[in-house]
Structures are given as C-alpha cells and as structure tokens.
C-alpha positions in Angstrom: -5.1 -9.9 -13.3 -8.9 -9.8 -12.5 -11.3 -7.3 -14.2 -13.5 -7.2 -11.0 -13.2 -3.9 -9.2 -12.0 -4.3 -5.6 -12.1 -0.6 -4.8 -14.3 2.0 -6.2 -13.7 5.6 -5.6 -16.6 8.0 -6.5 -16.5 11.7 -6.5 -14.2 11.7 -3.4 -12.9 14.8 -2.0 -10.9 15.3 1.2 -10.3 18.4 3.3 -7.8 19.4 6.0 -9.9 22.1 7.7 -10.8 24.2 4.7 -7.9 23.1 2.6 -8.7 20.5 -0.1 -6.2 17.7 -0.4 -8.2 15.7 -2.9 -10.8 16.9 -5.4 -13.6 14.8 -6.9 -11.5 11.7 -7.4 -13.1 8.8 -9.5 -11.1 5.7 -9.7 -11.5 2.0 -10.1 -8.9 -0.4 -8.7 -9.2 -3.9 -9.9 -8.7 -7.1 -7.8 -5.2 -8.6 -8.0 -3.6 -5.7 -9.8 -0.7 -3.3 -8.7 -2.0 0.2 -9.1 0.5 2.9 -8.9 -0.5 6.5 -7.6 2.2 9.0 -8.8 2.9 12.6 -9.0 4.9 15.4 -7.2 4.9 16.1 -3.5 1.5 17.5 -2.0 -0.5 16.1 -4.8 -2.7 14.0 -2.5 -1.2 10.5 -3.0 -0.7 9.7 0.7 -4.0 11.4 1.7 -5.8 9.0 -0.8 -3.8 5.9 0.5 -4.7 6.8 4.1 -8.4 7.4 3.1 -8.6 3.8 1.9 -8.3 2.4 5.3 -9.6 5.5 7.1 -6.4 6.4 8.9 -7.4 9.9 8.0 -10.0 9.6 10.7 -7.3 10.3 13.2 -6.7 13.9 11.8 -8.5 16.5 13.7 -10.7 18.7 11.6 -10.5 16.6 8.5 -13.6 15.7 6.4 -14.5 14.2 3.1 -17.4 14.1 0.6 -18.0 11.3 -1.9 -17.8 7.5 -1.5 -15.2 4.9 -1.3 -16.5 1.3 -1.8 -14.5 -1.9 -0.9 -16.3 -4.9 -2.7 -19.2 -2.6 -3.3 -19.6 -1.7 0.3 -19.1 1.8 1.6 -16.1 2.0 3.9 -17.5 5.1 5.7 -20.7 3.4 6.6 -21.2 4.1 10.4 -22.2 0.3 10.9 -18.8 -0.7 9.4 -16.2 -2.1 12.0 -13.1 0.0 11.6 -11.0 -2.8 13.1 -12.3 -5.1 10.5 -11.6 -2.6 7.6 -8.0 -2.1 8.7 -7.5 -6.0 8.8 -8.8 -6.2 5.3 -6.9 -3.1 4.1 -3.3 -3.1 5.5 -0.8 -0.2 5.0 3.0 -0.1 5.0 4.7 3.2 5.1 8.1 4.4 3.7 10.0 4.2 7.0 10.1 0.6 8.3 9.4 0.4 12.0 10.4 -3.0 13.5 9.0 -3.5 17.0 11.8 -3.9 19.6 11.3 -7.7 19.9 12.2 -10.8 18.0 11.5 -11.4 14.2 9.2 -14.0 15.2 7.2 -11.9 17.7 7.1 -8.9 15.3 5.0 -11.1 12.8 3.0 -12.9 15.5 1.9 -9.7 17.2 -1.1 -9.0 15.1 -2.4 -12.6 15.0 -2.0 -12.8 18.8 -4.1 -9.6 19.1 -6.6 -11.3 17.0 -6.9 -14.3 19.5 -4.5 -16.7 17.8 -2.6 -18.3 20.7 -1.8 -22.0 19.8 1.9 -22.2 19.0 1.3 -24.5 16.0 -1.0 -22.0 14.4 1.2 -19.1 15.1 4.2 -20.9 13.7 2.3 -21.6 10.6 1.1 -18.0 10.3 4.5 -16.6 10.8 6.2 -18.9 8.5 3.6 -18.2 5.7 3.8 -14.5 6.1 7.7 -14.5 6.0 7.6 -16.6 2.9 5.1 -14.2 1.3 7.3 -11.4 2.2 10.3 -13.0 0.7 12.2 -13.0 4.0 12.0 -16.6 5.2 15.1 -17.9 3.7 17.3 -15.0 5.2 15.9 -15.3 8.8 14.6 -18.9 9.3 17.7 -19.7 11.4 17.4 -16.6 13.6 13.7 -16.0 14.3 14.1 -15.4 17.9 16.9 -12.6 17.5 16.0 -9.0 17.6 14.3 -7.6 14.5 16.3 -4.4 15.0 19.3 -6.2 13.8 17.9 -6.7 10.3 19.0 -4.4 7.5 16.8 -1.6 6.2 15.5 -3.8 3.3 14.9 -6.7 5.6 13.0 -4.6 8.0 10.8 -3.3 5.3 10.0 -6.9 4.1 9.3 -7.7 7.8 6.9 -4.9 8.0 5.1 -6.2 4.8 5.1 -9.8 6.4 3.7 -8.4 9.6 0.7 -6.9 7.5 0.4 -10.2 5.5 0.1 -12.2 8.8 -3.3 -10.6 9.3 -4.4 -11.9 5.8 -5.5 -8.6 4.4 -7.2 -8.4 0.9 -5.7 -5.0 0.0 -2.1 -3.8 0.5 -1.4 -0.1 0.6 2.4 0.8 0.2 3.6 4.3 0.6 7.0 4.6 -1.0 8.2 1.2 0.5 11.6 1.6 -1.0 12.4 5.2 -0.6 15.5 4.6 1.8 16.6 1.4 0.3 19.7 0.5 -1.8 19.0 -0.9 -5.4 19.5 -4.6 -4.4 16.8 -4.3 -1.6 14.5 -2.3 -3.8 14.7 -5.0 -6.5 13.9 -7.7 -3.8 10.8 -5.8 -2.7 9.7 -5.1 -6.2 9.9 -8.8 -7.0 8.0 -9.6 -3.9 5.1 -7.2 -4.9 4.9 -9.0 -8.3 4.5 -12.3 -6.6 1.9 -11.0 -4.1 -0.6 -9.6 -6.6 -1.7 -13.1 -7.2 -3.3 -13.0 -3.7 -3.8 -9.4 -3.1 -4.8 -6.1 -4.5 -1.8 -3.7 -4.2 -2.0 0.2 -4.3 1.4 1.7 -4.4 2.8 5.1 -4.0 6.1 4.4 -6.0 9.5 5.7 -4.9 10.0 7.2 -8.6 8.5 6.8 -12.2 11.0 4.0 -12.9 9.6 1.9 -10.1 6.0 2.5 -11.3 6.8 1.6 -14.8 8.5 -1.7 -13.7 5.9 -2.9 -11.4 2.5 -1.4 -12.0 -0.3 -2.9 -14.1 -2.1 0.5 -14.2 -1.3 3.9 -12.9 -2.8 7.3 -12.1 -1.0 10.7 -12.2 -2.1 13.1 -9.4 -1.4 16.8 -9.4 -2.7 19.3 -6.8 -5.2 17.0 -5.4 -6.7 16.1 -8.8 -6.4 12.8 -10.8 -5.2 14.2 -14.1 -5.0 10.8 -16.1 -5.1 7.0 -15.4 -4.6 3.9 -17.6 -2.3 1.1 -18.2 1.2 1.6 -16.9 2.5 1.2 -20.5 0.1 3.8 -21.9 0.8 6.3 -19.0 4.5 6.0 -19.3 5.0 5.7 -23.0 2.0 7.7 -24.6 0.3 9.9 -22.0 -2.7 11.7 -23.3 -2.6 14.8 -21.0 0.2 17.4 -21.4 0.7 17.6 -17.6 1.2 13.9 -17.3 3.6 14.1 -20.3 5.6 17.0 -18.7 6.0 14.9 -15.5 6.8 11.7 -17.0 9.5 13.3 -19.3 11.0 15.2 -16.4 10.0 18.6 -17.6 8.7 19.4 -14.1 8.5 17.9 -10.6 
C-alpha cells in the first residue's frame, strides 16, 4: 500500500438545491488502497462517490463548495476534460447492467469508443480486463454468447471488467455485492484485494463485515458528515467516536 495521496478532499460540501448532502468533508485517499465509506442510508456515501468522477454534474440544481484533487489537480477545474476524468475514475453501481450484446462486445465497447479498432489489440484488452475482473476462466470458451445469460455475480464482475478495459486509475464501487450470494460476494472481494496492486479503490460496502474484510482504511459517515476515519482495524475494533462505536456494534442503523 502506497502512502502517496491519490485523492484529496478538502472542505467539500455538496447540496441538492438547498439541502446539504455532504458537509465540509476532509479526507485523503492513498494510492493502491481500498478505502471503505460506510454509514446508514442517506449519510452521503453515494453522493461522495459520484462527486469523485462528477456524475453529480448531471443533477439539476446541485452545487458544491470546496475542492477534490486527483493527483493534486482540481477535478472541478473548468479546463479539465470530463471524458478524461471519467476514464481515469471509473464507477460500478450496485445493480450490474450488462449490455444486450456478447460478453466480448460488452468489454470491447469502451475501448472501441476510444478509437481502438484493431482486432488483435481489442482481443488483448478484453482478455486482460476479464482476467483482472476474475471472470476469464469462466467465460473464455463462450465470449461470443450473450452477457445477459451470465449469473448476477458474473455480470457484476463483467461490469468491473468493462471499467478495467478503459485502464482507469481509481475504481469507485457502490455496494457491488448487494444482491449477490455469499460465494459470488467472496469472489468479488478476492478480486478487489488483487486489484489494489494496480488501482486505488473507493468502496461503499454492502455491510460492515465486508468493510472489515477488505478495506485498508475506512471512514464512517452520518448525516453528511465524516465522523471518523482511520485504519479498518482501528475503526472496527476500537473506534474513537461514540457514534461510530454505536453503529459498528449495531446499537443503531
């Protein structure tokens, strides 16, 4: 795990109209770590995730104050290419949405849009992404069959592979295991642990147990505020704040 900061969030607040969803968040996320953002519903977790690649730009009437830096560059700089940002910072949501095409074409879709047309290069990109997403061994003999025939867990790993094909630097994952069985969940958790060698991962976990299993560091959010952050071990075994302790021990939420 690197000690270099990949993402720096400084005094960041976010509003839907006049309603604050995030309040003066200060947080450093290091390169090649898994950082878990956890807390009860409506605590600002998904808003923060979407702010990291500016998907929040699509929300009418939304605004922010403060700064988010990626490799020390402001992601809200007007000169910044939004397309480039979203290539560098990919997001996978809780509901896997496979495109109604083959497994191969699902993964090749993004690289094709980015101008990769040579079959050999596409083959290499698709193969590498599926291996990184821990799906290759299960699908290598049926790449040209419909992705919609994959199981839920396989479709989720396909969605991760589809993002990886664009060679991002940061992976944002919003409850990627929420609808999955324990075996599929374990498979995705193993995949994430392997991926952090090459990527920085920000994860909204399915539950506290998942966060404690895979995260290097974690932050507890409540009502749009970052209550506490630290190593996963410290947060889940000896939280400093009473609100964190109450949530981790199941007294509320």
